[in-house]
PAVEXLUM-583216 format. One record per residue: residue in one letter; y negated, x, z of N, C-alpha, C, O, CB in turn; residue number from 1. Coordinates in steps of 0.05 Angstrom, whole numbers, plus 32768, in hexadecimal, padded with zeros to 4 digits. Glycine has a CB too. Layout:
+---------+------+------+------+------+------+------+------+------+------+------+------+------+------+------+------+-----+
| residuo |   nY |   nX |   nZ |  caY |  caX |  caZ |   cY |   cX |   cZ |   oY |   oX |   oZ |  cbY |  cbX |  cbZ | num |
+---------+------+------+------+------+------+------+------+------+------+------+------+------+------+------+------+-----+
|       A |    Y |    X |    Z |    Y |    X |    Z |    Y |    X |    Z |    Y |    X |    Z |    Y |    X |    Z | NUM |
...
+---------+------+------+------+------+------+------+------+------+------+------+------+------+------+------+------+-----+
//
This chain:
+---------+------+------+------+------+------+------+------+------+------+------+------+------+------+------+------+-----+
| residuo |   nY |   nX |   nZ |  caY |  caX |  caZ |   cY |   cX |   cZ |   oY |   oX |   oZ |  cbY |  cbX |  cbZ | num |
+---------+------+------+------+------+------+------+------+------+------+------+------+------+------+------+------+-----+
|       M | 8018 | 8011 | 8000 | 8000 | 8000 | 8000 | 7FE7 | 8012 | 8000 | 7FE6 | 8026 | 800D | 8000 | 7FED | 8018 |   1 |
|       K | 7FD3 | 8009 | 7FF1 | 7FBA | 8018 | 7FF0 | 7FA4 | 8005 | 7FFB | 7FA2 | 7FEE | 7FF3 | 7FB3 | 8021 | 7FD3 |   2 |
|       I | 7F95 | 8010 | 800E | 7F7E | 8001 | 8018 | 7F65 | 8011 | 8013 | 7F66 | 8029 | 8011 | 7F82 | 7FFB | 8037 |   3 |
|       N | 7F4E | 8003 | 8011 | 7F35 | 8011 | 800B | 7F21 | 800F | 8022 | 7F09 | 800D | 801E | 7F29 | 8005 | 7FF2 |   4 |
|       F | 7F2C | 8010 | 803A | 7F1B | 800E | 8052 | 7F28 | 801E | 8068 | 7F41 | 8021 | 8069 | 7F16 | 7FF1 | 805B |   5 |
|       P | 7F19 | 8029 | 807B | 7F25 | 8036 | 8093 | 7F33 | 8021 | 80A4 | 7F2B | 8009 | 80A4 | 7F0F | 8045 | 80A3 |   6 |
|       L | 7F47 | 8029 | 80B2 | 7F57 | 8017 | 80C3 | 7F5A | 8023 | 80DE | 7F62 | 803A | 80E2 | 7F73 | 8011 | 80B6 |   7 |
|       Y | 7F53 | 8013 | 80F3 | 7F55 | 801C | 810F | 7F67 | 8009 | 811E | 7F6B | 7FF1 | 8117 | 7F38 | 801C | 811B |   8 |
|       I | 7F72 | 8013 | 8134 | 7F84 | 8003 | 8145 | 7F7F | 800A | 8163 | 7F7B | 8022 | 8169 | 7FA2 | 8007 | 813E |   9 |
|       A | 7F7F | 7FF6 | 8174 | 7F7C | 7FFA | 8191 | 7F8A | 7FE4 | 81A0 | 7F90 | 7FCF | 8195 | 7F5E | 7FFB | 8199 |  10 |
|       S | 7F90 | 7FEA | 81B9 | 7F9E | 7FD6 | 81C9 | 7F97 | 7FDB | 81E6 | 7F85 | 7FE9 | 81ED | 7FBD | 7FD7 | 81C5 |  11 |
|       D | 7FA7 | 7FCE | 81F7 | 7FA7 | 7FD5 | 8214 | 7FC5 | 7FDB | 821A | 7FD5 | 7FDD | 8208 | 7F9C | 7FBD | 8226 |  12 |
|       H | 7FCB | 7FDD | 8234 | 7FE7 | 7FE2 | 823B | 7FFA | 7FCD | 8231 | 8011 | 7FD3 | 822A | 7FE9 | 7FE5 | 8259 |  13 |
|       G | 7FF1 | 7FB4 | 8230 | 8002 | 7F9E | 8227 | 8009 | 7FA0 | 820A | 801E | 7F96 | 8201 | 7FF5 | 7F84 | 822D |  14 |
|       G | 7FF8 | 7FAC | 81FA | 7FFD | 7FAF | 81DD | 8004 | 7FCB | 81D5 | 8008 | 7FD0 | 81BD | 7FE5 | 7FA6 | 81CE |  15 |
|       Y | 8008 | 7FDD | 81E8 | 800C | 7FF9 | 81E2 | 8025 | 7FFE | 81D1 | 8024 | 800C | 81BD | 800F | 8009 | 81FC |  16 |
|       K | 803B | 7FF2 | 81D8 | 8054 | 7FF6 | 81C9 | 8052 | 7FEB | 81AD | 805A | 7FF9 | 819A | 806C | 7FE8 | 81D8 |  17 |
|       L | 8047 | 7FD3 | 81A9 | 8043 | 7FC8 | 818E | 8030 | 7FD9 | 817E | 8033 | 7FDD | 8166 | 803A | 7FAB | 8190 |  18 |
|       K | 801B | 7FE2 | 818B | 8007 | 7FF4 | 817D | 8015 | 800C | 8172 | 8011 | 8013 | 815A | 7FF1 | 7FFC | 8191 |  19 |
|       K | 8026 | 8019 | 8182 | 8034 | 8031 | 8179 | 8046 | 802B | 8161 | 8048 | 803B | 814E | 8044 | 803E | 8190 |  20 |
|       R | 8053 | 8014 | 8162 | 8065 | 800C | 814C | 8055 | 8006 | 8132 | 805D | 800E | 811D | 8075 | 7FF3 | 8153 |  21 |
|       L | 803E | 7FF9 | 8135 | 802D | 7FF3 | 811E | 8021 | 800C | 8111 | 801D | 800E | 80F9 | 8017 | 7FDF | 8125 |  22 |
|       I | 801B | 8020 | 8122 | 8011 | 8039 | 8117 | 8027 | 8047 | 8106 | 8021 | 8050 | 80F0 | 8009 | 804C | 812F |  23 |
|       R | 803F | 8047 | 8111 | 8055 | 8053 | 8101 | 805A | 8043 | 80E7 | 805E | 804F | 80D2 | 806F | 8053 | 8112 |  24 |
|       Y | 8058 | 8029 | 80E9 | 805C | 8018 | 80D1 | 8046 | 801E | 80BC | 804D | 8021 | 80A5 | 805A | 7FFA | 80DA |  25 |
|       C | 802D | 801F | 80C5 | 8018 | 8025 | 80B2 | 801B | 8040 | 80A5 | 8019 | 8043 | 808C | 7FFD | 8024 | 80BF |  26 |
|       K | 8021 | 8054 | 80B5 | 8023 | 8070 | 80AA | 803C | 8074 | 809A | 803B | 807E | 8084 | 8023 | 8083 | 80C1 |  27 |
|       N | 8053 | 806C | 80A4 | 806D | 8073 | 8098 | 8077 | 805F | 8084 | 8085 | 8066 | 8071 | 8081 | 8076 | 80AD |  28 |
|       E | 8070 | 8045 | 8087 | 807B | 8031 | 8074 | 8066 | 8027 | 8061 | 806D | 8021 | 804A | 8086 | 801A | 8084 |  29 |
|       L | 804D | 8024 | 8069 | 8038 | 801B | 8057 | 8029 | 8032 | 804B | 8019 | 802F | 8038 | 8025 | 8009 | 8066 |  30 |
|       N | 802C | 804A | 8056 | 801F | 8062 | 804C | 8000 | 8060 | 804D | 7FF3 | 8067 | 803A | 8027 | 8069 | 8030 |  31 |
|       I | 7FF6 | 8055 | 8063 | 7FD9 | 8053 | 8066 | 7FD1 | 8061 | 8080 | 7FE0 | 8062 | 8093 | 7FD0 | 8035 | 8067 |  32 |
|       K | 7FB9 | 806B | 807F | 7FAE | 807A | 8096 | 7FA3 | 8066 | 80AA | 7F96 | 8052 | 80A3 | 7F98 | 808E | 808D |  33 |
|       I | 7FA8 | 806B | 80C4 | 7F9F | 8059 | 80D9 | 7F96 | 806B | 80F0 | 7FA4 | 807E | 80F7 | 7FB4 | 8045 | 80E1 |  34 |
|       E | 7F7F | 8064 | 80FD | 7F76 | 8074 | 8113 | 7F7B | 8065 | 812D | 7F73 | 804E | 8130 | 7F58 | 807A | 8110 |  35 |
|       D | 7F88 | 8072 | 8140 | 7F8F | 8067 | 815A | 7F77 | 806B | 816C | 7F6F | 8082 | 8173 | 7FA8 | 8075 | 8166 |  36 |
|       M | 7F6B | 8055 | 8175 | 7F53 | 8055 | 8186 | 7F5B | 8053 | 81A4 | 7F49 | 8050 | 81B5 | 7F40 | 803F | 817E |  37 |
|       G | 7F75 | 8054 | 81AA | 7F7E | 8053 | 81C5 | 7F8A | 8039 | 81CE | 7F88 | 8025 | 81C0 | 7F67 | 805A | 81D7 |  38 |
|       P | 7F96 | 803A | 81E5 | 7F9A | 8052 | 81F6 | 7FAE | 8065 | 81EA | 7FC0 | 805D | 81DA | 7FA3 | 8049 | 8212 |  39 |
|       L | 7FAB | 807E | 81F0 | 7FBC | 8093 | 81E5 | 7FD5 | 8097 | 81F6 | 7FE8 | 80A4 | 81EE | 7FAE | 80AD | 81E3 |  40 |
|       E | 7FD5 | 808B | 820E | 7FED | 808B | 821F | 7FEE | 8071 | 822E | 7FD9 | 8064 | 8233 | 7FEE | 80A4 | 8232 |  41 |
|       Y | 8006 | 8069 | 8237 | 8009 | 8050 | 8246 | 7FFD | 8053 | 8262 | 8003 | 8065 | 8271 | 8027 | 8049 | 8247 |  42 |
|       D | 7FED | 803F | 8269 | 7FE1 | 803E | 8284 | 7FE0 | 8020 | 828B | 7FCF | 8011 | 8280 | 7FC5 | 804C | 8286 |  43 |
|       K | 7FF0 | 8017 | 829E | 7FF2 | 7FFB | 82A4 | 7FD8 | 7FEF | 82B0 | 7FD5 | 7FD7 | 82B1 | 8008 | 7FF6 | 82B8 |  44 |
|       D | 7FC5 | 8000 | 82B7 | 7FAC | 7FF7 | 82C3 | 7F94 | 7FF9 | 82B0 | 7F7E | 7FF5 | 82B8 | 7FA7 | 8007 | 82DC |  45 |
|       D | 7F99 | 7FFF | 8296 | 7F82 | 8002 | 8284 | 7F77 | 7FE6 | 827D | 7F83 | 7FD1 | 8282 | 7F8B | 8010 | 826A |  46 |
|       D | 7F5F | 7FE7 | 8271 | 7F51 | 7FCE | 826A | 7F4B | 7FCE | 824C | 7F3F | 7FE2 | 8242 | 7F36 | 7FCB | 827A |  47 |
|       Y | 7F52 | 7FB9 | 823E | 7F4F | 7FB8 | 8221 | 7F32 | 7FBC | 8217 | 7F2F | 7FC8 | 8202 | 7F59 | 7F9F | 8216 |  48 |
|       P | 7F1D | 7FB3 | 8225 | 7F02 | 7FB8 | 821A | 7EFC | 7FD5 | 8216 | 7EED | 7FDC | 8204 | 7EEE | 7FAC | 822D |  49 |
|       D | 7F08 | 7FE7 | 8226 | 7F03 | 8003 | 8224 | 7F0C | 800F | 8209 | 7F02 | 8023 | 8200 | 7F11 | 8012 | 823A |  50 |
|       F | 7F1F | 8001 | 81FC | 7F2A | 800B | 81E3 | 7F22 | 7FFA | 81CB | 7F1C | 8005 | 81B5 | 7F48 | 800C | 81E4 |  51 |
|       V | 7F21 | 7FE0 | 81CF | 7F1B | 7FCE | 81B7 | 7EFE | 7FCC | 81B1 | 7EF7 | 7FC8 | 819A | 7F26 | 7FB3 | 81BC |  52 |
|       L | 7EEC | 7FD0 | 81C4 | 7ECF | 7FCF | 81BE | 7EC7 | 7FE7 | 81AD | 7EB8 | 7FE3 | 819A | 7EBF | 7FCE | 81D7 |  53 |
|       P | 7ECF | 8000 | 81B3 | 7EC9 | 8016 | 81A1 | 7ED5 | 8012 | 8185 | 7EC8 | 8019 | 8171 | 7ED3 | 8030 | 81AD |  54 |
|       L | 7EED | 8006 | 8184 | 7EF9 | 8000 | 816A | 7EE7 | 7FEC | 815A | 7EE1 | 7FF1 | 8143 | 7F15 | 7FF4 | 816D |  55 |
|       A | 7EDE | 7FD7 | 8167 | 7ECD | 7FC3 | 815A | 7EB4 | 7FCF | 814F | 7EAC | 7FC9 | 8138 | 7EC7 | 7FAD | 816D |  56 |
|       K | 7EA8 | 7FE1 | 815E | 7E8F | 7FEE | 8154 | 7E95 | 8000 | 813C | 7E85 | 8000 | 8129 | 7E83 | 7FFF | 816B |  57 |
|       K | 7EAB | 800E | 813C | 7EB2 | 801F | 8125 | 7EB9 | 800E | 810C | 7EB2 | 8015 | 80F6 | 7ECB | 8030 | 812B |  58 |
|       V | 7EC6 | 7FF7 | 8111 | 7ECC | 7FE5 | 80FA | 7EB2 | 7FDC | 80ED | 7EB0 | 7FDD | 80D4 | 7EDC | 7FCC | 8104 |  59 |
|       V | 7E9E | 7FD4 | 80FC | 7E85 | 7FCB | 80F1 | 7E76 | 7FE2 | 80E4 | 7E6C | 7FDF | 80CD | 7E73 | 7FBE | 8107 |  60 |
|       E | 7E74 | 7FF9 | 80F1 | 7E65 | 8010 | 80E7 | 7E71 | 801A | 80CD | 7E62 | 8024 | 80BC | 7E65 | 8026 | 80FB |  61 |
|       N | 7E8B | 8019 | 80CA | 7E99 | 8026 | 80B3 | 7EA4 | 8012 | 809F | 7EB4 | 8019 | 808D | 7EB0 | 8036 | 80BD |  62 |
|       N | 7E9B | 7FF8 | 80A1 | 7EA5 | 7FE4 | 808E | 7EC4 | 7FE6 | 808D | 7ECF | 7FE7 | 8077 | 7E99 | 7FE7 | 8072 |  63 |
|       A | 7ED0 | 7FE5 | 80A4 | 7EED | 7FEA | 80A7 | 7EFB | 7FD1 | 80B0 | 7EEF | 7FBB | 80B1 | 7EF2 | 8001 | 80BB |  64 |
|       R | 7F14 | 7FD4 | 80B5 | 7F24 | 7FBF | 80C2 | 7F31 | 7FCA | 80DB | 7F36 | 7FE2 | 80DD | 7F39 | 7FB3 | 80AF |  65 |
|       G | 7F37 | 7FB8 | 80EE | 7F44 | 7FC1 | 8107 | 7F59 | 7FAE | 8110 | 7F5A | 7F97 | 8109 | 7F2F | 7FC4 | 811C |  66 |
|       I | 7F6B | 7FB9 | 8120 | 7F81 | 7FAA | 812D | 7F7E | 7FAE | 814B | 7F7C | 7FC4 | 8155 | 7F9D | 7FB4 | 8122 |  67 |
|       V | 7F7E | 7F98 | 815A | 7F7C | 7F99 | 8177 | 7F94 | 7F89 | 8182 | 7F9B | 7F74 | 8178 | 7F61 | 7F8D | 8181 |  68 |
|       I | 7F9F | 7F93 | 8198 | 7FB7 | 7F88 | 81A3 | 7FB6 | 7F86 | 81C1 | 7FAF | 7F9A | 81CF | 7FD0 | 7F98 | 819A |  69 |
|       C | 7FBD | 7F6F | 81CC | 7FC2 | 7F6C | 81E8 | 7FDA | 7F59 | 81EB | 7FE6 | 7F51 | 81D7 | 7FA9 | 7F62 | 81F8 |  70 |
|       R | 7FE0 | 7F51 | 8203 | 7FF8 | 7F3F | 8206 | 7FF5 | 7F25 | 81F7 | 8009 | 7F1C | 81EB | 7FFC | 7F3A | 8224 |  71 |
|       N | 7FDE | 7F17 | 81F9 | 7FDC | 7EFE | 81EB | 7FC8 | 7EFE | 81D4 | 7FC5 | 7EEA | 81C6 | 7FD3 | 7EE9 | 81FF |  72 |
|       G | 7FBB | 7F15 | 81CF | 7FA8 | 7F17 | 81B9 | 7F8D | 7F0B | 81BE | 7F7A | 7F0F | 81AE | 7FB3 | 7F0B | 81A1 |  73 |
|       I | 7F8A | 7EFC | 81D3 | 7F71 | 7EED | 81D8 | 7F5B | 7EFF | 81E4 | 7F45 | 7EFF | 81DA | 7F76 | 7ED5 | 81EA |  74 |
|       G | 7F62 | 7F0D | 81F9 | 7F4E | 7F1E | 8206 | 7F41 | 7F32 | 81F3 | 7F29 | 7F35 | 81F2 | 7F5A | 7F2D | 821D |  75 |
|       V | 7F52 | 7F3F | 81E3 | 7F47 | 7F53 | 81D0 | 7F36 | 7F46 | 81BB | 7F22 | 7F51 | 81B2 | 7F5E | 7F63 | 81C3 |  76 |
|       S | 7F3E | 7F2D | 81B2 | 7F2E | 7F20 | 819E | 7F13 | 7F17 | 81A9 | 7EFE | 7F18 | 819B | 7F3D | 7F08 | 8192 |  77 |
|       I | 7F13 | 7F0D | 81C2 | 7EF9 | 7F05 | 81CE | 7EE7 | 7F1E | 81D0 | 7ECF | 7F1C | 81C9 | 7EFE | 7EF9 | 81EB |  78 |
|       A | 7EF2 | 7F34 | 81D9 | 7EE2 | 7F4C | 81DC | 7ED6 | 7F55 | 81C2 | 7EBD | 7F59 | 81C0 | 7EF3 | 7F63 | 81E8 |  79 |
|       V | 7EE6 | 7F59 | 81AD | 7EDB | 7F64 | 8194 | 7EC8 | 7F51 | 8186 | 7EB6 | 7F59 | 8178 | 7EF2 | 7F6C | 8182 |  80 |
|       N | 7ECC | 7F37 | 818A | 7EBA | 7F24 | 817D | 7E9E | 7F23 | 8189 | 7E8D | 7F16 | 817F | 7EC6 | 7F08 | 817F |  81 |
|       K | 7E9A | 7F32 | 819F | 7E80 | 7F34 | 81AB | 7E6F | 7F4A | 819D | 7E57 | 7F4B | 81A0 | 7E82 | 7F3C | 81C9 |  82 |
|       V | 7E7C | 7F5A | 818C | 7E6E | 7F6F | 817E | 7E63 | 7F64 | 8163 | 7E72 | 7F58 | 8153 | 7E81 | 7F87 | 8178 |  83 |
|       K | 7E49 | 7F67 | 815F | 7E3C | 7F5C | 8147 | 7E49 | 7F67 | 812E | 7E4D | 7F80 | 812B | 7E1E | 7F64 | 8147 |  84 |
|       G | 7E51 | 7F55 | 811D | 7E5D | 7F5D | 8103 | 7E7B | 7F5A | 8103 | 7E88 | 7F5D | 80EE | 7E56 | 7F78 | 80FD |  85 |
|       V | 7E87 | 7F55 | 811A | 7EA4 | 7F53 | 811C | 7EAC | 7F36 | 8117 | 7E9F | 7F23 | 8120 | 7EAF | 7F5C | 8138 |  86 |
|       K | 7EC1 | 7F33 | 8107 | 7ECE | 7F19 | 8103 | 7EEC | 7F1D | 8108 | 7EFA | 7F27 | 80F6 | 7EC8 | 7F0D | 80E5 |  87 |
|       C | 7EF5 | 7F16 | 8120 | 7F10 | 7F1B | 8128 | 7F1F | 7F00 | 812B | 7F15 | 7EED | 8136 | 7F12 | 7F2A | 8143 |  88 |
|       G | 7F37 | 7F00 | 8120 | 7F48 | 7EE9 | 8123 | 7F63 | 7EF0 | 812F | 7F6B | 7F08 | 812F | 7F4D | 7EDB | 8108 |  89 |
|       L | 7F70 | 7EDD | 813B | 7F8A | 7EE1 | 8147 | 7FA0 | 7EDE | 8132 | 7FA4 | 7EC8 | 8127 | 7F8F | 7ECE | 815F |  90 |
|       G | 7FAE | 7EF3 | 812C | 7FC3 | 7EF3 | 8118 | 7FDE | 7EEA | 8124 | 7FED | 7EFB | 812E | 7FC6 | 7F0E | 810B |  91 |
|       Y | 7FE3 | 7ED1 | 8124 | 7FFC | 7EC7 | 8130 | 8012 | 7EC0 | 811C | 8028 | 7EBB | 8124 | 7FF6 | 7EAF | 8141 |  92 |
|       N | 800B | 7EBF | 8103 | 8020 | 7EBD | 80EE | 8016 | 7EC7 | 80D4 | 7FFE | 7ECE | 80D1 | 802A | 7E9F | 80EB |  93 |
|       I | 8027 | 7EC9 | 80C0 | 8020 | 7ED5 | 80A6 | 800B | 7EC5 | 8097 | 7FF9 | 7ED0 | 808B | 8039 | 7ED9 | 8095 |  94 |
|       D | 800F | 7EAA | 8097 | 7FFB | 7E99 | 8089 | 7FDF | 7E9B | 8095 | 7FCC | 7E9C | 8086 | 8005 | 7E7C | 808A |  95 |
|       V | 7FDD | 7E9D | 80AF | 7FC3 | 7EA0 | 80BC | 7FB7 | 7EBB | 80B5 | 7F9F | 7EBD | 80B0 | 7FC6 | 7E9D | 80DB |  96 |
|       A | 7FC8 | 7ED0 | 80B4 | 7FBE | 7EEB | 80AD | 7FB1 | 7EEA | 8091 | 7F9D | 7EF7 | 808D | 7FD5 | 7EFF | 80AE |  97 |
|       E | 7FBE | 7EDC | 807F | 7FB3 | 7EDA | 8064 | 7F99 | 7EC9 | 8063 | 7F86 | 7ED1 | 8057 | 7FC8 | 7ECE | 8051 |  98 |
|       S | 7F9A | 7EB2 | 8071 | 7F82 | 7EA1 | 806F | 7F6A | 7EAC | 807E | 7F53 | 7EA7 | 8077 | 7F89 | 7E85 | 807A |  99 |
|       M | 7F6F | 7EBC | 8094 | 7F59 | 7EC7 | 80A2 | 7F4A | 7EDC | 8092 | 7F33 | 7EE1 | 8097 | 7F62 | 7ED4 | 80BD | 100 |
|       M | 7F57 | 7EE7 | 807E | 7F4A | 7EF9 | 806B | 7F3E | 7EE9 | 8054 | 7F26 | 7EEC | 804E | 7F5D | 7F0E | 8060 | 101 |
|       L | 7F4E | 7ED8 | 8047 | 7F44 | 7EC9 | 8030 | 7F2C | 7EB8 | 8036 | 7F19 | 7EB8 | 8027 | 7F5A | 7EB7 | 8026 | 102 |
|       H | 7F2C | 7EAA | 804D | 7F17 | 7E97 | 8054 | 7F01 | 7EA2 | 8066 | 7EEA | 7E9A | 8065 | 7F23 | 7E7F | 8060 | 103 |
|       D | 7F09 | 7EB4 | 8079 | 7EF7 | 7EBC | 808E | 7EEF | 7ED9 | 808D | 7EDE | 7EE2 | 809D | 7F04 | 7EB6 | 80A8 | 104 |
|       N | 7EFA | 7EE8 | 807B | 7EF3 | 7F04 | 8077 | 7EF3 | 7F14 | 8091 | 7EE0 | 7F23 | 8098 | 7ED7 | 7F06 | 806A | 105 |
|       T | 7F08 | 7F11 | 80A1 | 7F0A | 7F1E | 80BB | 7F0C | 7F3D | 80B6 | 7F17 | 7F46 | 80A2 | 7F23 | 7F15 | 80CA | 106 |
|       N | 7F01 | 7F4B | 80C9 | 7F03 | 7F68 | 80C8 | 7F13 | 7F73 | 80DF | 7F18 | 7F8B | 80E0 | 7EE7 | 7F74 | 80C8 | 107 |
|       I | 7F1C | 7F62 | 80F1 | 7F2E | 7F6A | 8107 | 7F43 | 7F54 | 810A | 7F3D | 7F3C | 810A | 7F1E | 7F6F | 8122 | 108 |
|       I | 7F5B | 7F5D | 810E | 7F71 | 7F4A | 8115 | 7F7A | 7F50 | 8131 | 7F7F | 7F67 | 8138 | 7F88 | 7F4C | 8100 | 109 |
|       A | 7F7E | 7F3B | 8140 | 7F89 | 7F3D | 815B | 7FA6 | 7F34 | 815B | 7FAD | 7F20 | 814F | 7F78 | 7F2C | 8170 | 110 |
|       L | 7FB7 | 7F44 | 8169 | 7FD3 | 7F3D | 816A | 7FDC | 7F3B | 8187 | 7FD1 | 7F48 | 8199 | 7FE4 | 7F53 | 815C | 111 |
|       A | 7FEF | 7F29 | 818B | 7FFA | 7F23 | 81A6 | 8015 | 7F30 | 81AA | 8029 | 7F26 | 819F | 7FFB | 7F05 | 81AB | 112 |
|       S | 8016 | 7F46 | 81B8 | 802F | 7F55 | 81BB | 8045 | 7F45 | 81C9 | 805D | 7F49 | 81C3 | 802A | 7F6E | 81CA | 113 |
|       D | 803E | 7F33 | 81DB | 8053 | 7F23 | 81E9 | 805E | 7F0C | 81D9 | 8072 | 7F00 | 81E0 | 8047 | 7F19 | 8203 | 114 |
|       H | 8052 | 7F06 | 81C2 | 805A | 7EEE | 81B3 | 8062 | 7EF4 | 8196 | 8067 | 7EE2 | 8186 | 8043 | 7EDB | 81B3 | 115 |
|       L | 8063 | 7F0E | 818F | 806B | 7F16 | 8174 | 8081 | 7F2B | 8176 | 807F | 7F3D | 8186 | 8053 | 7F20 | 8163 | 116 |
|       S | 8095 | 7F29 | 8165 | 80A8 | 7F3F | 8163 | 809A | 7F55 | 8153 | 8086 | 7F50 | 8145 | 80C3 | 7F36 | 8155 | 117 |
|       E | 80A5 | 7F6D | 8154 | 8099 | 7F83 | 8145 | 809A | 7F7C | 8127 | 8087 | 7F81 | 8118 | 80A8 | 7F9D | 814A | 118 |
|       E | 80B0 | 7F71 | 811E | 80B3 | 7F6A | 8101 | 809F | 7F56 | 80F9 | 8093 | 7F58 | 80E3 | 80D0 | 7F60 | 80FC | 119 |
|       H | 809B | 7F41 | 8109 | 8087 | 7F2C | 8102 | 806B | 7F38 | 8102 | 805B | 7F32 | 80F0 | 8089 | 7F15 | 8116 | 120 |
|       A | 8064 | 7F49 | 8116 | 804A | 7F55 | 8117 | 8046 | 7F67 | 80FE | 802F | 7F67 | 80F3 | 8047 | 7F66 | 8130 | 121 |
|       M | 805A | 7F75 | 80F5 | 8057 | 7F86 | 80DE | 8052 | 7F75 | 80C5 | 8042 | 7F7C | 80B4 | 8070 | 7F98 | 80DA | 122 |
|       A | 8060 | 7F5F | 80C2 | 805D | 7F4D | 80AB | 8041 | 7F41 | 80AB | 8034 | 7F3E | 8096 | 8072 | 7F37 | 80AB | 123 |
|       I | 8038 | 7F38 | 80C3 | 801D | 7F2D | 80C5 | 8008 | 7F42 | 80BD | 7FF5 | 7F3C | 80AE | 8017 | 7F23 | 80E2 | 124 |
|       L | 800B | 7F5A | 80C8 | 7FF8 | 7F6F | 80C2 | 7FF7 | 7F76 | 80A4 | 7FE2 | 7F79 | 8099 | 7FFE | 7F88 | 80D2 | 125 |
|       K | 800E | 7F78 | 8098 | 8010 | 7F7E | 807C | 8001 | 7F69 | 806B | 7FF2 | 7F70 | 8059 | 802D | 7F81 | 8072 | 126 |
|       K | 8006 | 7F50 | 8071 | 7FF9 | 7F3A | 8062 | 7FDA | 7F3C | 8066 | 7FCB | 7F39 | 8052 | 8003 | 7F1F | 806B | 127 |
|       W | 7FD1 | 7F41 | 807E | 7FB4 | 7F43 | 8083 | 7FA8 | 7F5A | 8075 | 7F92 | 7F58 | 8069 | 7FAF | 7F46 | 80A1 | 128 |
|       L | 7FB6 | 7F71 | 8075 | 7FAB | 7F89 | 8067 | 7FAA | 7F86 | 8049 | 7F97 | 7F90 | 803C | 7FBC | 7FA1 | 806E | 129 |
|       E | 7FBD | 7F78 | 803D | 7FBE | 7F76 | 8020 | 7FAD | 7F5E | 8015 | 7FAA | 7F5B | 7FFD | 7FDA | 7F72 | 8017 | 130 |
|       T | 7FA2 | 7F4E | 8027 | 7F92 | 7F37 | 801F | 7F74 | 7F3E | 801F | 7F6A | 7F4B | 8031 | 7F97 | 7F1F | 8031 | 131 |
|       E | 7F66 | 7F35 | 800B | 7F49 | 7F39 | 8009 | 7F3B | 7F1E | 800B | 7F46 | 7F09 | 8005 | 7F42 | 7F47 | 7FEF | 132 |
|       F | 7F22 | 7F1F | 8013 | 7F11 | 7F07 | 8015 | 7F0E | 7EFA | 7FFA | 7F0A | 7F08 | 7FE6 | 7EF5 | 7F0E | 8020 | 133 |
|       S | 7F10 | 7EE0 | 7FF9 | 7F0F | 7ED1 | 7FDF | 7EF3 | 7ED2 | 7FD3 | 7EF0 | 7ED2 | 7FBB | 7F18 | 7EB5 | 7FE3 | 134 |
|       G | 7EDF | 7ED2 | 7FE5 | 7EC3 | 7ED1 | 7FDB | 7EBA | 7EB6 | 7FD2 | 7EA5 | 7EB3 | 7FC6 | 7EC0 | 7EE4 | 7FC5 | 135 |
|       D | 7ECB | 7EA1 | 7FD6 | 7EC4 | 7E86 | 7FCE | 7EA9 | 7E7E | 7FDB | 7EA4 | 7E85 | 7FF2 | 7EDA | 7E72 | 7FD5 | 136 |
|       D | 7E99 | 7E6F | 7FCC | 7E7E | 7E67 | 7FD5 | 7E7F | 7E5A | 7FF0 | 7E6E | 7E5F | 8002 | 7E71 | 7E55 | 7FC1 | 137 |
|       R | 7E92 | 7E47 | 7FF4 | 7E93 | 7E39 | 800E | 7E98 | 7E4B | 8025 | 7E8D | 7E47 | 803B | 7EA8 | 7E23 | 800D | 138 |
|       H | 7EA9 | 7E60 | 8021 | 7EAF | 7E72 | 8037 | 7E97 | 7E85 | 803C | 7E91 | 7E8B | 8053 | 7EC8 | 7E83 | 8031 | 139 |
|       V | 7E8A | 7E8E | 8027 | 7E72 | 7E9E | 802A | 7E5D | 7E8F | 8039 | 7E50 | 7E9A | 804B | 7E68 | 7EA8 | 800F | 140 |
|       R | 7E58 | 7E76 | 8031 | 7E44 | 7E65 | 803E | 7E4A | 7E62 | 805C | 7E38 | 7E64 | 806C | 7E44 | 7E49 | 8031 | 141 |
|       R | 7E63 | 7E5D | 8063 | 7E6A | 7E5A | 8080 | 7E66 | 7E73 | 808F | 7E5C | 7E73 | 80A6 | 7E87 | 7E50 | 8082 | 142 |
|       L | 7E6E | 7E8A | 8084 | 7E6B | 7EA3 | 8092 | 7E4E | 7EAB | 8095 | 7E47 | 7EB7 | 80A9 | 7E7A | 7EB9 | 8082 | 143 |
|       K | 7E3D | 7EA4 | 8082 | 7E20 | 7EA9 | 8085 | 7E14 | 7E99 | 809C | 7E03 | 7EA3 | 80AA | 7E11 | 7EA3 | 806B | 144 |
|       K | 7E1D | 7E81 | 80A0 | 7E14 | 7E71 | 80B6 | 7E1B | 7E7E | 80D1 | 7E0B | 7E7D | 80E3 | 7E1F | 7E54 | 80B4 | 145 |
|       I | 7E33 | 7E89 | 80D2 | 7E3B | 7E97 | 80EB | 7E2B | 7EB1 | 80EE | 7E23 | 7EB7 | 8105 | 7E5A | 7E9E | 80E9 | 146 |
|       E | 7E27 | 7EBF | 80D9 | 7E17 | 7ED8 | 80DA | 7DFB | 7ED3 | 80E4 | 7DEF | 7EE4 | 80F2 | 7E16 | 7EE6 | 80BF | 147 |
|       E | 7DF0 | 7EBC | 80DF | 7DD5 | 7EB5 | 80E8 | 7DD4 | 7EB4 | 8107 | 7DBF | 7EBA | 8112 | 7DCC | 7E9A | 80DD | 148 |
|       L | 7DEA | 7EAE | 8113 | 7DEA | 7EAE | 8131 | 7DE7 | 7ECA | 813C | 7DDE | 7ECD | 8153 | 7E05 | 7EA2 | 813B | 149 |
|       E | 7DEF | 7EDE | 812D | 7DEE | 7EFA | 8137 | 7DD2 | 7F06 | 8134 | 7DCD | 7F1C | 813F | 7E01 | 7F0B | 8128 | 150 |
|       K | 7DC0 | 7EF9 | 8126 | 7DA5 | 7F04 | 8122 | 7D93 | 7EFF | 813A | 7D7C | 7F08 | 8139 | 7D98 | 7EF8 | 810A | 151 |
+---------+------+------+------+------+------+------+------+------+------+------+------+------+------+------+------+-----+
//
């Protein structure tokens, strides 16, 4: 697979194992470069904002995409969506991964390590990475209305 954007990944302790598997998947099976934004080692007491907020800022600064992971995917998505320019959705199945790109032009996907098998998470991620924004007028119009809130 070839992508034309930088790709970052971060988690907390709850998503650490899945994060490591997705890094191997991206590098070894999809042949794409991915930067690990942490944690770099397992720590049961770490806090996801420490890792996913720097990721969100890099995604916006570099016109990139990011992957954030915690046990249910919600905390990390709430955190990154506070960063101006981030559009993060919860990737809970393959169809949603496709539509969140086609319709919503997301730049970060949140994954729930407690509710996805590694195989399902890899399939969701692959679909999200290979899908591009449709650019349809109705979707552009809706996204512009949301962007106005950030001004």
